[in-house]
C-alpha positions in Angstrom: -6.4 17.4 22.5 -4.3 16.9 19.5 -1.0 16.9 21.7 -2.3 14.3 23.9 -3.5 11.9 21.3 0.1 12.5 19.4 1.9 12.0 22.5 0.0 8.7 23.1 0.5 7.5 19.8 4.3 8.2 20.0 4.3 6.4 23.3 2.6 3.4 22.0 5.1 3.1 18.8 7.8 3.7 21.0 7.0 1.0 23.2 5.8 -1.1 20.5 2.6 -1.3 21.7 0.9 -0.8 18.3 1.2 -4.2 16.2 2.4 -3.7 12.8 1.0 -6.7 11.1 2.2 -8.2 8.1 -1.6 -8.2 6.4 -1.6 -6.8 3.0 -2.5 -3.1 2.6 -3.6 -2.0 -0.9 -1.8 0.8 -2.0 -4.5 2.1 -4.5 -7.3 1.8 -1.6 -4.5 3.6 1.1 -4.1 6.6 -1.3 -7.6 6.8 -2.1 -9.0 6.6 1.3 -6.3 8.9 2.8 -7.2 11.7 0.2 -11.0 11.2 1.0 -10.7 11.4 4.7 -8.3 14.4 4.4 -10.5 16.3 1.9 -12.3 18.5 4.4 -9.0 19.4 6.1 -7.8 20.5 2.6 -11.0 22.5 2.3 -10.3 24.3 5.7 -7.0 25.7 4.0 -8.3 26.0 0.8 -6.3 23.4 -0.8 -7.2 20.3 -3.1 -5.7 16.9 -3.0 -4.8 15.5 -6.5 -3.6 12.0 -7.4 -1.6 12.4 -10.4 -0.8 9.3 -12.7 -2.0 6.0 -11.9 -1.7 4.3 -8.8 -0.4 0.7 -9.1 -2.6 -2.1 -8.1 0.3 -3.5 -5.2 -0.1 -4.5 -1.5 2.5 -3.7 1.2 2.4 -5.8 4.6 1.5 -3.7 7.6 -0.7 -2.1 9.7 -3.6 -0.3 7.5 -4.4 2.5 10.1 -1.0 3.4 11.1 -0.3 3.9 7.1 -3.2 6.1 7.0 -2.0 8.0 9.6 1.3 8.7 7.8 -0.8 9.9 4.8 -2.9 11.8 7.1 0.1 13.6 8.4 1.8 14.3 5.1 -1.4 15.5 3.6 -2.4 17.7 6.4 1.3 19.3 6.5 1.0 19.9 2.8 -2.4 21.7 3.2 -1.1 23.8 6.1 2.0 25.0 4.1 0.3 25.7 0.9 -1.3 29.0 -0.2 -5.2 28.9 -0.5 -6.6 28.0 -3.9 -3.8 25.7 -4.4 -3.5 22.0 -4.9 -1.3 19.1 -3.1 0.0 16.4 -5.5 0.0 12.7 -4.3 2.2 10.5 -6.8 2.9 6.8 -6.2 5.8 5.1 -8.2 6.7 1.3 -8.3 10.5 0.6 -8.4 11.3 -3.1 -8.1 10.3 -4.2 -4.7 9.2 -1.1 -3.2 6.2 1.5 -3.6 7.1 5.1 -3.0 4.2 7.6 -2.2 5.2 11.2 -2.6 3.1 14.3 -1.4 4.2 17.6 -3.0 3.1 21.1 -2.3 4.2 24.7 -3.7 4.0 26.1 -0.4 6.5 28.0 1.6 9.0 25.3 1.9 11.2 24.1 4.8 14.1 26.4 5.6 17.7 24.8 5.3 18.3 25.2 8.9 15.3 22.9 9.9 16.5 19.9 7.2 18.5 18.0 9.8 15.9 17.8 12.2 12.6 17.9 10.8 12.0 14.5 11.6 12.6 15.0 15.6 10.0 15.3 18.2 8.5 18.7 18.6 10.1 20.4 15.7 7.7 23.1 14.1 8.6 25.5 11.3 7.4 28.9 12.0 7.6 30.1 8.4 3.7 31.2 8.9 2.4 32.5 12.1 1.7 29.9 14.7 -1.8 30.7 15.0 -2.3 29.6 10.9 0.0 26.6 11.5 -1.8 24.2 13.7 0.0 21.1 15.2 2.3 19.7 17.7 5.4 19.1 16.2 5.2 15.3 16.4 3.8 14.3 13.1 6.8 13.9 11.2 8.5 11.7 14.0 5.4 9.6 14.4 5.7 9.0 10.5 9.3 8.2 10.7 8.4 5.4 13.4 5.6 4.1 11.6 7.5 3.8 8.2 10.7 2.5 10.0 8.5 -0.2 11.6 7.4 -1.1 8.0 10.8 -1.7 6.8 10.4 1.6 5.0 12.2 4.9 4.6 10.8 8.5 4.6 12.7 11.5 3.4 11.8 15.2 1.6 13.0 17.7 -0.6 12.5 21.2 0.0 13.6 24.7 -0.5 12.3 27.5 1.5 9.9 29.6 -1.0 9.6 26.7 -3.3 7.6 24.2 -1.7 8.4 20.4 -0.2 7.9 17.0 -1.3 7.7 14.3 1.4 8.1 10.8 0.3 7.8 7.3 2.0 8.7 3.9 0.6 7.3 0.8 1.7 8.5 -3.0 0.4 5.9 -4.4 -1.9 4.5 -8.2 -1.3 2.7 -10.4 -4.1 -0.5 -10.3 -2.0 
């Protein structure tokens, strides 16, 4: 079911069937809702989500549900990559005309050989057994498409054995 839903989402994004409106999306609400909606998933892996620092009261133009999907994918990936009884940090920074949301874990990290292809379709890292790490390998590809269609950028820093930080930046409005 997860694979079918991810494939449908990818198809909708690639064929531009998802509207990316320019409605103001509150970053504060986006982060809060993203954490609340994914808390149970974190609990499943024994991981807590923690927002560090203050979240600026800013808005970005876009599709709230799509941006929540980006948050969900990044948070669930971080939870899956983390050891039980650990935390995942969410940090939001505002630099001039963009807001950057970063999700950091201290899990297994991403081996160097996967760095160039991590945002490609069906890429799944086998640091853990496949039974421990559910997923389709489409989440990060979907994130990249959504962020790009919001005129933003997405990237990551990671080292095998030292965790990962995935971040995305979206232009800010005065809304």
